[in-house]
Each structure stands twice: as C-alpha cells, then as structure tokens.
N, C-alpha and C positions, 0 to 999 in steps of 0.2 A: 174701345172700352166704353162702358156706360158711365154716367156722371159720378156715381158713388165710388166705383172702382178707380176712376181717374183721381178722385180726391184722395183716396187711400194711398195710391202710388205716390202722389205728390207729397203727402204728409210724411210717408216713411222715408222717401228719398231726401226730403229736406232734413229730417232728423239725422240722416246718415252723415250730414255735414259735421256734426259734432265730433265724430270719430276721426275726422281728417284735420283736426285743429293744428295750427302752425303748418298748414299744408302750403308750402311755398317752394323755395329753391334750396338745393343742397350743395352749394359751393363750399368746399373745404370743411366738411361737416364732422370729421373725426380726426383725432391726432395722427393716426397712421396714414390715412389717405392723403394728407397734405404732402407726404413724401413721394406720392405717385400721381402727380397732376394729370398725366395722360390717361389714368384709369379712374379719375374722379368724375362720377356721374352727377350732373348738375340738376337736371329735370327729366321727368319721365311723363309721357302723355299716352293715353289710349282713348280713342274716341271713334264713333261711327263717322266714316268719311263724309264730308259735306261738299266736296267738289261735285259740280253738276254731272249727273250721269253715273256717279260712283256710290249710290245709295246701298248697294249690296256688299260694300267693303268696309273694313275697319283699318284704321291707321294707328301705328305705334311709333313713337319717336323717343329715342334715348339720346340725350345730350351729354357730351363729355368735354373735358378740358376747360375748366372754368376761367372766367375773368380774362379772356383773351383781348389784349390791346391790338387793335387792327394794324397798328404800325409795328408789330412785334417781329420785325425782320432781324437778320436776314434769313433765319431758319423757320420762322413762323411755327405752325402747330401740327406736327405729324402725330399719328397714332403710334402706339407701342407695338412693334412687330413681334414681340414675345408674348403679348397678351391675347386672351380670348375674350371678346366682347359678346355678351349674350342678352337676348330678350326672351323671357320665359312666359308661357301661357299655361295656366291650370284651368281645365274646363270641366272637371268633375268634383272639385271642392275638397280634395284630400291634401291640399297645400303642397303638393309635389307637381312639378311641371309635367305636362303631357306633350308639349311641343316646345322646342327651344331653337331659336335662330342664332347660330354662332358665326361671328365674323373674325377672321384672322387677316392681319395686314402685312404687306411687304413694301419696303421702301427701296427705290431704285434711282441710280443716277443715269444720265444719258450715256450712250455708247457702252452698254453692258457694264455699267458701274464705274467706267473710267471717268465719266463726266465730260462736259464740254471743255475743250482746251483752246487757247489762243496761241498763235505764233508771235512771240515777242522778241524784239531786238533786230538790229541791222543784219543784213546778209553776212554770213560768216560768223556771226555770234548770236544766233537765234536759239531760243528755247521754246519748247511747247509746254505751256503752263496752264494748269486747270484754273477755271474761274471760281471766285468765292461765292457767287450768287446762285439762286435757284432758277433764274432765267436770264437770258442775255438780250432779249428783244420781246416784241409783242407776241401775245398768245391768244388764240381764238379757238372756237370749237372745231374749225376746219384745219387749223395749222398750229400744231404744238411743238414744232421743231426747235423753237427757241427755249423750250423748257429744259432745265438741267436736272430736274428732280421730279419724280412721280411716285404715287402710291397706288397699289392695287390691293384687292382683298378677295378672299373666298367667302362664300355664303353656304353654310351647312345647316340642314334641318335635322334635328334629333327628335325622333318620336319616342316618347317615354322619358324616364328620368335622364337628366343630362349625363350622368356618370355611367349609365348602363344601357341607354336606349339604342335604337337603330339609327345610325347616321347616314344621311344622303347628301352628297355634295350637289348643290343646285347649279344649274347652268344658265349663263347669260344668254338670253334669247337673241340678242343682237349679234353677238360674235360666235355663238354656239360653243363657247369655251367656259371653263370653270373659273373664270376670273372677271372681276369687275374693277372699274377704274374710279379713283377719287380725284376731283378737281383740285388744282392748286388753290390755296387760300387767296383771299382778295388782297393781293399785294398792293394794288393801286390802279387808278384809272388809266394810266398810260400803258400799263402792262397788257390789259385785256382789250382787244381791238374789235370785238364784235360790235356792229352798229347799235345793237340793243343793249350793250354793256355786259357787265359780269354775269347777270342773270341768264342771258342767252347762252353764255359759255357753260355755266353750271347746269342748265337744263339738259345739255347733251350728255350728262352723266346720270340721268334717270334711266334705269334699266328695267326690263320685264324679265321675269323668270317663271318657269313652270314649277308647280307645286305637286309632288306625288299624290295621286289619288284625288286631285282637284281639277275640275274642268276648266276653270278660269285662271288667268295668269296673275301673279303678284307683281309688285313694283318695289324697287329699292333705290335709295339715294343715300350716299354718305358724303358729307362735305361741310364746309364752313357756312354758318348761318348767323344772322343777328340774334343775340341772346334774347329769347322771347320773354324771359321773366322780368318783372318790374318790381322793384323793392327799394325801400329806403334803408339800404343795407348798413351803411356805416353808423348812422344814428341809432338804428335798432339795436345793434350789439354794443353800443356805448350806453348800456343801462336804459335803453329806450329813451334817447335824448331828445324827446319831443313829447307833446301831449297827444297820445294816440287816439284822438277822437276828432270828429268834425266839430268845429268851434262855434256852432250857432245856437246852442241851447244847453240846458243843464239836465242831468238825469232826473227822471221823474216828471218831466214836462209833458210826457205822453206822446211826443212826436218822434221819438227815436233819435233825438239829437245828441250832441256831445257836451263836454264840459266847456265853460267859457275859456277862450284863449286856445282852443284846440287847433289842430293842424288843418291847413287848407290843401286839398288835393291838387297836385301839380306834377307835370312831367319832370320838372326840375328836381323832384324828390327821388327820381329813379337813378340810383348809383350805377346801374348797368346800362345806361342809355347809350354808351359808346363801346360796349363790350360785345364780342362774338363768342360763339361756341362751335363745337364740331358735332354735327347731328348724324345719327343713324336713323333713317326713316324707312319703315317697311309697311306696305299696304297689302293685305291679303283678303280674299273673299271671306265673309263672315262664316259661311257654312263650313269652311275648311278649318276654322279655328274653334268652333263650338263642339265638334265631335258628337258624342252621344249625350252631352250635358243638356242643361235646361236653357241654353241661349245666353247665359251670363258667364263671363270669363274673369279670371283674376290674372293680372300681369305685373311683371317687374323686370328690371334689368340688373345684370351683374357684370363685373369684370374680374378676370382671374389671371394669375401669373404662375409659371412653374415654381415649385418650392425653392429651388436653388438657383442663384445667379453668381457666376464667377467672372469677375471683370478681367478683361484682356489688358495686361500692362503695356502692350504694344498695339493699341487699338487702331483700327481702320474703319472706314465707312461701313464695310460689309462684315466687320468682325469686332464688335465692341465688347462682347461678353459671350459666355456659354451658359445656356439655361437648361435645367433638367429637373426631374422629379415630378410628382403629381401636381396637377393644376390646383391652385389655392386661391379661393375667392378673397379679394381684398376690397371690393366695392359692391354695394347693394342699394337699390333705390326702387321703391314702389310709390308710396305716398311721400313726396318730398318734404324735407325739413323735419321728418320724424326723428332722424338721428341728431339733427341740430338742436331742436328745442323740446324733444320729448325724452329721449334716452339720456340717462345720466352720464356724466363725463367718463366715469370709470368703465362703463359698458359700451361706449360708442364703437370701439374697434371690434368688440364681440358681435355687435349688431351687424357691422359691415361684413363679417365673415359667416354670419348665420344664415339659415334657411327658413322660409316661412313656416314649415311644419314644426319648428321648435320655438315658435314665438311666445308660447305661454310663459317662458322664462322671463319675459319682459312685462308681465301683466301688471305689476305694481305701478309702472310708469303710466298705465292707462287708467287704472281704477283710482289712482291718487296723483293726478298730473300736477307738476310743479309750476308750469307757466302761469296759471291764474294766481298762484301764491306769490310768484315773483312780481307780477304786476301790482298785486295788493301791497307788497312791501314798498314798492317804488312810488306809488301814487295815493295810497289811502290818506295819509296825513294832509297832503296838498289838497285833495278833494274835499275833505272835511273842513279844512281852513277856508277854502274858496267859497264853499256853499254854506258855511256856518252850520254844518251838519255833524252827526255823530254816527256815521255808517260804521258798523262793527267790522265788516270785511267786504272788500270788493269782489272777492273770489266766490264762485258758487259753493254751496255748502252741502249738496246732496252726495254724501259718501256712503259706500264706495260708488264710483261712477259706472254703475252697471249699464247705463245708457251708452257710455263710451265703448264698453266691451262689445255690445251688440253691433254698434256702427263700425268700430275700429277693427274688430277681429272676426266678426261672423257675417256681417251684412244682414239685411232684412228679408225674411221669407216672402217670396212672391215678387220681390223687387230686384235687389242686387245681391241676393244670396245664391251661392252655387248649390248644386243638387245634393252635395254632401257638405256638412258643416264641420270644418276644422278650424279652430281659432288661429288666425294668421294675418299678417300685415301684407297687403297687396292692393293694387289699384283695381277696383271691380267695375266692370262695364256690362250693362245689359245691352246686348247687340240687337235686340228686337225693338228697341225704342228708336224711331227714325231720327236721323240727323236734322238739325236746324240749319238752314242756309246761313252763311257767314254774316250777311247784312242784317239778319233777324235775331242773331244770338244775343242773349243777355249775359253781360260779364259776371253776373251773380248766379248763373246756372239755374239749378232747381229753385233756389231762393228767389230768383227773378222770373218765376213761372216759365222756365225753359228746361224741360225735362231731359233734354239731350246733353246737358252740361253738368259740370261738377256738382255733386260728387258721383254722378253716374259717369264714371270715367273722368277724364280731364282733357279739355281742349286748350290750345295755346292762348286763347283770348279770355279764359275764365280768370276773374280777379279773386283768386283763392285766398289771398292774404286778408283782404277786408272781410270776406265771408267768415274765415276761420277765426279772426280776432273777435268778431261779434258773437260767434257761436260759443267759443270756449269760455267767454265771460257770461254766458247764460241767456243768450237771446231766445233759445228754444224753450226756456222756462216761461216765456210769455206767449200769448197767442200770436201766430204768424199768419200772413195772408196766403191762403191756398185757393187758387181759382177765384180770387177777389173776396173770399170770405175769411174772416179772422177765425183761426182754428187752434184749439188747445190740443197739443200733441200728447199731453199726459205724461211727459217724461220727467217733469219737475214742475215746481210752482214759482211764481214771482218771489215768494218769500225765500226761495233758495238762491236767488241771484239778484243782489241789490242794484247792480248796474246793467242788468241784462237787456235793458231797452236803450242803451247808449250806442250810437253809431261809431264803433271803433274803426280806425283806419290807420294805415301807414302813410297815407297821403300820396301814394304813387299808383295812379289808376292804369289799368290795362283793359283792352277790349279787342274784339276780332278785327277791327279796322286796321290794326297795327300788323296784321298777318296777311298772308296770301290766301286765296280761296281755292287754290289748286295744290296738288301734291308737289313738294313736301311741306307746304303750308307755312313754314317759318320764313320770315322776311329775308331779303338779300342782305348779306353781311355788310358791315361797315368797311369802307375802303381804307387801306393803309395810308393813302395820301389825301384823304378827304379833309 
C-alpha cells in the first residue's frame, strides 16, 4: 500500500473498534444458557495464523464450558454428546454461512463402556468392581491404557447453509478414519507422565485433515486450555465496583489519563487467572475460506441441541436420555460480550437462538447503547464531586449512533466489509492483512498500530476490554494517532464525548506473551493439583 491508503485503512479499522464495545468474554451471558454450561461459548477468535511458516492460514478458536476449576474432579469437563458445535464462515456478505465446521462428540469408558474394574476381596469372596475415577494410573501420549474415560469427535464440513448445504465428513489424516480424539483434562501433574509434561501429551491430539477442493491440509485440536480471557469479572458486574480508569490524572489534562484514585493494572485483577476452558481450534488455508469473496470473512460459533430430551429414569453411562427433533440453536457468539452488555435482558435468549441475517431486530441496542448510560449513572456525581466540575453527562451524545451501525453491523468498505453488505453481528477478518509475529503484537491491536489485531478479527492476546471501554466512552471523538500522526476520524467531535480522552480500564491486562506462538495458541491449562 502507499502511505495515504495505509493511513485510510488504519483510520477505518480503528473506527471499527467502536462497534465492538464491551467486546470481552461471554461466560454465562444469557439466562437460558446458564442451564447448559457444556454449550456455553465463552470466547471466539478468528485471526491470521502467526505461527512461523503458517502465513497462508487462518485460525478460528471457539471456547466452551466457562469457569472451569482445574481441580473439578472426579468427572471434570466433557462435551455434550447430544450437541452439535459449529464454527460458521460467511465469505460473501449475505449473513448466511457459506462454510460450517460441525463437531459431534462421543464419550466412552474403557473396555467397550464396561470401564476399568478391579478384583476386590479375598479368594473365595472376590468381586470385580468398577473404579470411580477417570484414570487409575499414569497417562502419556504413548500409553493411555490407564485411562478409564475418553472422548472422540467427528468433524463435518457443510458447504452452503448449515440446514440445507452439502455435508462432507472429514477424515483424520493420521488414522485415515472419520474420528478424532480429545485429550483428558489436566487432572494433575502425577497423572501425566510425559517428560515434557501435559503439553506434550496434549500435542499428540493435534490432527491434520484434508479439505475438499483444497490443496493444503487443515488442522484441528479440541481439548482443555487455560482460559485466555482476562477480566476483572466479579467487580465489574457488582455495579463496576472500582474506578474504571488509570489513576494518574484527570480528564481534560490532555494526556489521556484517568480520574484520581483510579485502578492500577495488575494480574491480580484477573478473576479468570486460575480457570480453564475447552477449546475447539481449527486452522485452514485462507484461500479455502474466502471462496469467491473479497478476502474478508465473517465468522461466529454456535451450539445446538435436538428439540426434545426425555430423561431415562433408569439411567446408565451409555443411556442417560433420548434426544430427538430438529436441531435447535441455544448458544451463539461472534463478538463476545455483545449478549452480556449490549443486548437487553429480555432479549438475551432470543439473541442466543438467532442468526446473523436477522440482526436488524436488535438495532436499537446498537444505535442507542445502554452501557455508556449505565457508567454515567454510576460515576457522574462522583466525577463532578472529585473534580469540582459540572459535567452534564459522561456518556457520548451523538445519537443515533450511526457510527456504531457501520462498525458493528456492516464493516467498512475496502477494509473489513464483505463483498455484499447485510447488517449482521459477526467477527470480521481481512485475511489479506499479514499476521504480526507474537512477540511484536500490540495488545491494543489496530489502536496500537498493529493492523493484524482487533478489531480486524481477534487474537488471544488482544486486550479488547481496555480498548472497548475507551472507545465506547468516546475516544474516537478525539484525534487518534495513526502512523504517528494525530488524525480526526470525523465520526464525532470532542463536544460529543466529555470523557473521551480518559484511559478507561478494568485493570486486568493481557498480551500475546501469555499465549503460545504455535497452534492451538492458547496456553497449557492449569493443573488440577497445582
């Protein structure tokens, strides 16, 4: 690109941040999904692969089963065998998926579901009795004979709409079978006996697969990972029980600082620091994802169950219920925290079951967002008292927020807008923008002069909470540095955002150093005995 077009791209992508406000994690985000924790999607990532030598690939990661305590035995965290977990890609902009990767899981006990049993009692009074644990000894990549439980899954590609497209069951290139294996959760350091620890064991569950019509192979991994999201979760939902700004200066000081007494960024503010999640990670060649589109894709994840579930009154491991009827979507996630902090409480379950093509029904939540108003209610009086000021409102005043409609529902032409524009909520990624190596990534993505990061897709090390808090409160109404030059984006003015130059934060930083630089990128999970 020449200098002027690079500046334009940076400007437009930076402005796209505004549409991703409250873009964080979606643990337990709607009333109904709290009843289905195995189908609760916590975070979704889509980014150009930055592992060395993988520049022609893109990676998508869908995390499920929130707030996993590493010590959560003896059954730990299996996926729902009745569910269908999906990752969708729209590559032409009609807000209908053109590709869907579907995963279906199966749980098994050792010995053909009989389980491992021990002979107990003296000779003449012996009984063969099943053990209560998921393993009875050490487990390694080479020897899993002591494992009493396992999970496998199938991987299906649907070309076209998920409900009516052409389905192809993908084959495991290692075994030449239609089945892939999921590692045991990180039970503890004594259980996993590989010299290099649990990660060496988990690495043996990364598989290649052939993609129809694609010359290069894809990769898949499903297994437990350290929750990559970082957030001051408990205090945030206790009516933001902290001063959500950096505490080194007052608004209006001209240096982007925060209110006196604001929060100090610290890893101790991360309420997820000891939590794990279950990750579905898929890497595919970019060229096979973009189809006939313009190189930008929209992506999201869903989980669905059959409509009817009849519980077995005489349940066994292999027969707890009977499921039937049409698949019904109960979970959806593109831009995380949209359902938590954007969608009204009465409509959260509707959003979970909706499809992107129908998202105009939620337009009021975008044109008139409530989060800035809530922050205004909570902090305006305190700010005015502390500063001896008379700020009329802390919330931006440019209504309707048509800038949010562009960024949140349509994308920007020539940057992260698909070839056809259909207003819809999804994570948009321009696959033609080269990845930034892990060590060089800015946690502030585009706002940190790193064009390969949020909101151009989302990487695990992007600190989207701090970015989002600052932008939703009006940071883009002020000039922003683009290529080292203060640039007015023309979206709104400083008069529209009284505290738009304040450095809002939840005080819980994240960056790429907390992740791996190789597929599946997310860090080794916490050990149950750590």
